[in-house]
KOLPA-797611 format. One record per residue (C-alpha): x, y, z; chain; residue number from 1. Coordinates in nm, 2 decimals, m for minus. Each point is the difference from the previous one (the first is absolute). Last residue first. Layout:
<r><xx>X</xx><yy>Y</yy><zz>Z</zz><kette>A</kette><nr>NUM</nr></r>
...
This chain:
<r><xx>2.38</xx><yy>5.84</yy><zz>m8.31</zz><kette>A</kette><nr>100</nr></r>
<r><xx>m0.01</xx><yy>0.21</yy><zz>0.35</zz><kette>A</kette><nr>99</nr></r>
<r><xx>m0.40</xx><yy>0.03</yy><zz>0.01</zz><kette>A</kette><nr>98</nr></r>
<r><xx>m0.03</xx><yy>m0.41</yy><zz>m0.07</zz><kette>A</kette><nr>97</nr></r>
<r><xx>0.22</xx><yy>m0.05</yy><zz>0.27</zz><kette>A</kette><nr>96</nr></r>
<r><xx>m0.16</xx><yy>0.24</yy><zz>0.25</zz><kette>A</kette><nr>95</nr></r>
<r><xx>m0.35</xx><yy>m0.15</yy><zz>m0.14</zz><kette>A</kette><nr>94</nr></r>
<r><xx>0.13</xx><yy>m0.36</yy><zz>0.07</zz><kette>A</kette><nr>93</nr></r>
<r><xx>0.14</xx><yy>0.07</yy><zz>0.35</zz><kette>A</kette><nr>92</nr></r>
<r><xx>m0.32</xx><yy>0.15</yy><zz>0.12</zz><kette>A</kette><nr>91</nr></r>
<r><xx>m0.21</xx><yy>m0.25</yy><zz>m0.08</zz><kette>A</kette><nr>90</nr></r>
<r><xx>0.21</xx><yy>m0.24</yy><zz>0.14</zz><kette>A</kette><nr>89</nr></r>
<r><xx>m0.02</xx><yy>0.21</yy><zz>0.32</zz><kette>A</kette><nr>88</nr></r>
<r><xx>m0.38</xx><yy>m0.04</yy><zz>m0.02</zz><kette>A</kette><nr>87</nr></r>
<r><xx>m0.01</xx><yy>m0.36</yy><zz>m0.02</zz><kette>A</kette><nr>86</nr></r>
<r><xx>m0.37</xx><yy>m0.14</yy><zz>m0.10</zz><kette>A</kette><nr>85</nr></r>
<r><xx>0.02</xx><yy>0.19</yy><zz>m0.33</zz><kette>A</kette><nr>84</nr></r>
<r><xx>0.30</xx><yy>m0.23</yy><zz>m0.10</zz><kette>A</kette><nr>83</nr></r>
<r><xx>m0.21</xx><yy>m0.26</yy><zz>m0.24</zz><kette>A</kette><nr>82</nr></r>
<r><xx>m0.16</xx><yy>0.24</yy><zz>m0.22</zz><kette>A</kette><nr>81</nr></r>
<r><xx>0.05</xx><yy>0.33</yy><zz>m0.15</zz><kette>A</kette><nr>80</nr></r>
<r><xx>0.33</xx><yy>0.08</yy><zz>0.14</zz><kette>A</kette><nr>79</nr></r>
<r><xx>0.15</xx><yy>m0.38</yy><zz>m0.05</zz><kette>A</kette><nr>78</nr></r>
<r><xx>m0.07</xx><yy>0.01</yy><zz>m0.37</zz><kette>A</kette><nr>77</nr></r>
<r><xx>0.18</xx><yy>0.39</yy><zz>m0.02</zz><kette>A</kette><nr>76</nr></r>
<r><xx>0.29</xx><yy>m0.14</yy><zz>0.16</zz><kette>A</kette><nr>75</nr></r>
<r><xx>m0.01</xx><yy>m0.29</yy><zz>m0.22</zz><kette>A</kette><nr>74</nr></r>
<r><xx>0.01</xx><yy>0.22</yy><zz>m0.30</zz><kette>A</kette><nr>73</nr></r>
<r><xx>0.28</xx><yy>0.23</yy><zz>0.12</zz><kette>A</kette><nr>72</nr></r>
<r><xx>0.21</xx><yy>m0.28</yy><zz>0.00</zz><kette>A</kette><nr>71</nr></r>
<r><xx>0.33</xx><yy>0.21</yy><zz>0.09</zz><kette>A</kette><nr>70</nr></r>
<r><xx>0.19</xx><yy>m0.31</yy><zz>0.07</zz><kette>A</kette><nr>69</nr></r>
<r><xx>0.12</xx><yy>0.14</yy><zz>0.34</zz><kette>A</kette><nr>68</nr></r>
<r><xx>m0.36</xx><yy>0.12</yy><zz>0.08</zz><kette>A</kette><nr>67</nr></r>
<r><xx>m0.15</xx><yy>m0.34</yy><zz>m0.12</zz><kette>A</kette><nr>66</nr></r>
<r><xx>0.22</xx><yy>m0.16</yy><zz>0.22</zz><kette>A</kette><nr>65</nr></r>
<r><xx>m0.10</xx><yy>0.21</yy><zz>0.31</zz><kette>A</kette><nr>64</nr></r>
<r><xx>m0.39</xx><yy>m0.04</yy><zz>m0.11</zz><kette>A</kette><nr>63</nr></r>
<r><xx>0.06</xx><yy>m0.39</yy><zz>m0.05</zz><kette>A</kette><nr>62</nr></r>
<r><xx>0.15</xx><yy>m0.02</yy><zz>0.39</zz><kette>A</kette><nr>61</nr></r>
<r><xx>m0.24</xx><yy>0.22</yy><zz>0.15</zz><kette>A</kette><nr>60</nr></r>
<r><xx>m0.28</xx><yy>m0.21</yy><zz>m0.17</zz><kette>A</kette><nr>59</nr></r>
<r><xx>0.17</xx><yy>m0.33</yy><zz>0.13</zz><kette>A</kette><nr>58</nr></r>
<r><xx>0.02</xx><yy>0.15</yy><zz>0.34</zz><kette>A</kette><nr>57</nr></r>
<r><xx>m0.35</xx><yy>0.14</yy><zz>0.03</zz><kette>A</kette><nr>56</nr></r>
<r><xx>m0.11</xx><yy>m0.32</yy><zz>m0.13</zz><kette>A</kette><nr>55</nr></r>
<r><xx>0.22</xx><yy>m0.21</yy><zz>0.26</zz><kette>A</kette><nr>54</nr></r>
<r><xx>m0.17</xx><yy>0.23</yy><zz>0.30</zz><kette>A</kette><nr>53</nr></r>
<r><xx>m0.34</xx><yy>m0.05</yy><zz>m0.12</zz><kette>A</kette><nr>52</nr></r>
<r><xx>0.06</xx><yy>m0.34</yy><zz>0.01</zz><kette>A</kette><nr>51</nr></r>
<r><xx>0.16</xx><yy>m0.03</yy><zz>0.35</zz><kette>A</kette><nr>50</nr></r>
<r><xx>m0.31</xx><yy>0.20</yy><zz>0.15</zz><kette>A</kette><nr>49</nr></r>
<r><xx>m0.25</xx><yy>m0.22</yy><zz>m0.18</zz><kette>A</kette><nr>48</nr></r>
<r><xx>0.19</xx><yy>m0.33</yy><zz>0.10</zz><kette>A</kette><nr>47</nr></r>
<r><xx>0.00</xx><yy>0.12</yy><zz>0.37</zz><kette>A</kette><nr>46</nr></r>
<r><xx>m0.39</xx><yy>0.09</yy><zz>m0.04</zz><kette>A</kette><nr>45</nr></r>
<r><xx>m0.06</xx><yy>m0.36</yy><zz>m0.13</zz><kette>A</kette><nr>44</nr></r>
<r><xx>0.18</xx><yy>m0.14</yy><zz>0.26</zz><kette>A</kette><nr>43</nr></r>
<r><xx>m0.18</xx><yy>0.17</yy><zz>0.27</zz><kette>A</kette><nr>42</nr></r>
<r><xx>m0.33</xx><yy>m0.09</yy><zz>m0.12</zz><kette>A</kette><nr>41</nr></r>
<r><xx>0.13</xx><yy>m0.40</yy><zz>m0.04</zz><kette>A</kette><nr>40</nr></r>
<r><xx>0.11</xx><yy>0.03</yy><zz>0.35</zz><kette>A</kette><nr>39</nr></r>
<r><xx>m0.32</xx><yy>0.13</yy><zz>0.12</zz><kette>A</kette><nr>38</nr></r>
<r><xx>m0.17</xx><yy>m0.27</yy><zz>m0.20</zz><kette>A</kette><nr>37</nr></r>
<r><xx>0.22</xx><yy>m0.29</yy><zz>0.14</zz><kette>A</kette><nr>36</nr></r>
<r><xx>m0.07</xx><yy>0.11</yy><zz>0.40</zz><kette>A</kette><nr>35</nr></r>
<r><xx>m0.36</xx><yy>0.00</yy><zz>m0.09</zz><kette>A</kette><nr>34</nr></r>
<r><xx>0.07</xx><yy>m0.38</yy><zz>m0.13</zz><kette>A</kette><nr>33</nr></r>
<r><xx>0.23</xx><yy>m0.09</yy><zz>0.28</zz><kette>A</kette><nr>32</nr></r>
<r><xx>m0.25</xx><yy>0.15</yy><zz>0.25</zz><kette>A</kette><nr>31</nr></r>
<r><xx>m0.30</xx><yy>m0.20</yy><zz>m0.12</zz><kette>A</kette><nr>30</nr></r>
<r><xx>0.22</xx><yy>m0.36</yy><zz>m0.03</zz><kette>A</kette><nr>29</nr></r>
<r><xx>0.10</xx><yy>0.06</yy><zz>0.36</zz><kette>A</kette><nr>28</nr></r>
<r><xx>m0.35</xx><yy>0.08</yy><zz>0.11</zz><kette>A</kette><nr>27</nr></r>
<r><xx>m0.17</xx><yy>m0.26</yy><zz>m0.19</zz><kette>A</kette><nr>26</nr></r>
<r><xx>0.26</xx><yy>m0.27</yy><zz>0.13</zz><kette>A</kette><nr>25</nr></r>
<r><xx>m0.07</xx><yy>0.13</yy><zz>0.38</zz><kette>A</kette><nr>24</nr></r>
<r><xx>m0.36</xx><yy>m0.08</yy><zz>m0.06</zz><kette>A</kette><nr>23</nr></r>
<r><xx>0.05</xx><yy>m0.31</yy><zz>m0.14</zz><kette>A</kette><nr>22</nr></r>
<r><xx>0.26</xx><yy>m0.12</yy><zz>0.23</zz><kette>A</kette><nr>21</nr></r>
<r><xx>m0.25</xx><yy>0.11</yy><zz>0.28</zz><kette>A</kette><nr>20</nr></r>
<r><xx>m0.29</xx><yy>m0.19</yy><zz>m0.14</zz><kette>A</kette><nr>19</nr></r>
<r><xx>0.24</xx><yy>m0.33</yy><zz>0.00</zz><kette>A</kette><nr>18</nr></r>
<r><xx>0.04</xx><yy>0.07</yy><zz>0.36</zz><kette>A</kette><nr>17</nr></r>
<r><xx>m0.33</xx><yy>0.05</yy><zz>0.09</zz><kette>A</kette><nr>16</nr></r>
<r><xx>m0.07</xx><yy>m0.35</yy><zz>m0.20</zz><kette>A</kette><nr>15</nr></r>
<r><xx>0.25</xx><yy>m0.18</yy><zz>0.22</zz><kette>A</kette><nr>14</nr></r>
<r><xx>m0.11</xx><yy>0.16</yy><zz>0.33</zz><kette>A</kette><nr>13</nr></r>
<r><xx>m0.38</xx><yy>m0.10</yy><zz>m0.07</zz><kette>A</kette><nr>12</nr></r>
<r><xx>0.09</xx><yy>m0.37</yy><zz>m0.07</zz><kette>A</kette><nr>11</nr></r>
<r><xx>m0.07</xx><yy>m0.15</yy><zz>m0.32</zz><kette>A</kette><nr>10</nr></r>
<r><xx>m0.18</xx><yy>m0.32</yy><zz>0.04</zz><kette>A</kette><nr>9</nr></r>
<r><xx>0.15</xx><yy>m0.42</yy><zz>m0.03</zz><kette>A</kette><nr>8</nr></r>
<r><xx>0.15</xx><yy>0.02</yy><zz>0.36</zz><kette>A</kette><nr>7</nr></r>
<r><xx>m0.22</xx><yy>m0.20</yy><zz>0.19</zz><kette>A</kette><nr>6</nr></r>
<r><xx>m0.29</xx><yy>m0.20</yy><zz>m0.19</zz><kette>A</kette><nr>5</nr></r>
<r><xx>m0.22</xx><yy>m0.23</yy><zz>0.22</zz><kette>A</kette><nr>4</nr></r>
<r><xx>m0.14</xx><yy>m0.32</yy><zz>m0.09</zz><kette>A</kette><nr>3</nr></r>
<r><xx>m0.35</xx><yy>m0.06</yy><zz>0.01</zz><kette>A</kette><nr>2</nr></r>
<r><xx>m0.14</xx><yy>m0.28</yy><zz>0.20</zz><kette>A</kette><nr>1</nr></r>
């Protein structure tokens, strides 16, 4: 006589449940990862925008102070290099240098 083994195997319902949990977990993982990439890209854009504004404001402050102190060398240095990206600052420098 051979013993009858009942309840020792994994039922089809349990296998389907485990597979379903793994699939849903994978979908959630990829959705999160995709959202994280998009968030990092938008943060980089915002950071660059803020950095550009900060640089502009810093240059403008330095130029204003140089004009008040009549530091023509600083103005000439800005004219030759850093402020080329900002036409209004270049115009401000040229006007100050013409009025010295």
